[in-house]
C-alpha positions in Angstrom: -10.8 -3.6 -19.1 -11.1 -7.1 -17.6 -8.6 -9.5 -18.9 -6.1 -6.8 -19.9 -2.6 -7.5 -18.7 -1.2 -4.9 -16.3 2.4 -4.0 -16.7 4.7 -2.3 -14.3 7.4 0.3 -15.1 9.7 2.4 -13.1 9.7 6.0 -14.1 12.6 8.2 -13.0 12.5 12.0 -13.5 14.5 14.8 -12.1 15.0 18.6 -12.4 18.3 20.1 -11.5 19.1 23.8 -11.7 22.2 25.8 -10.9 21.7 29.4 -9.6 24.4 32.1 -9.2 23.6 33.5 -5.8 26.7 35.6 -5.4 30.0 36.2 -7.1 31.8 32.9 -7.2 28.9 31.1 -5.3 26.4 28.7 -6.8 23.4 27.0 -5.4 22.2 23.7 -7.0 18.6 22.6 -6.4 17.8 19.1 -7.4 14.4 17.3 -7.0 14.1 13.7 -8.2 11.2 11.3 -8.3 11.3 7.5 -8.8 7.9 5.9 -9.1 6.7 2.4 -10.0 3.5 2.6 -12.0 1.0 0.0 -13.3 -0.3 0.5 -16.8 -2.4 -1.4 -19.3 -1.5 0.4 -22.5 0.8 3.1 -23.8 -1.8 5.9 -23.4 -2.2 4.9 -19.7 1.5 4.9 -19.2 2.0 8.3 -20.8 -0.8 9.8 -18.7 0.9 8.5 -15.5 4.3 9.8 -16.7 2.7 13.2 -17.5 1.1 13.4 -14.0 4.5 12.6 -12.5 6.1 15.5 -14.5 3.4 17.9 -13.1 4.1 16.7 -9.6 7.8 17.1 -10.0 7.5 20.5 -11.5 5.3 21.8 -8.7 7.6 20.2 -6.1 10.6 21.8 -7.7 9.0 25.3 -7.8 8.0 25.0 -4.1 11.4 23.7 -3.1 13.1 26.6 -4.9 10.8 29.1 -3.3 11.4 27.6 0.2 15.2 27.4 -0.2 15.5 31.0 -1.4 13.2 32.2 1.4 15.2 30.3 4.0 18.5 31.8 2.7 17.0 35.2 2.8 15.8 34.8 6.4 19.3 33.8 7.5 21.0 36.8 5.7 22.6 34.7 3.1 22.7 35.8 -0.5 19.4 34.8 -2.0 19.0 36.5 -5.2 19.7 35.2 -8.7 22.4 37.0 -10.6 23.1 36.8 -14.2 26.6 36.0 -15.4 26.3 39.3 -17.4 25.8 41.4 -14.2 29.5 42.0 -13.7 
């Protein structure tokens, strides 16, 4: 609305996961976002934060897929093992 004061916040979010790819080998995938957003009220800020979470989640899933595919193509261990698989 006209006359409403816009505020600016920095939103920082990240996803980090550790995968066991072989015995005694781990792979850590980390995707982080840092965005500066303008907002007028808390509802607006929450909506923008939620959108950033969606983008981060989609980016993380695509990054994970790409990394595992790349490792597979180069004959590196590229499967997820459970610690209980021993």
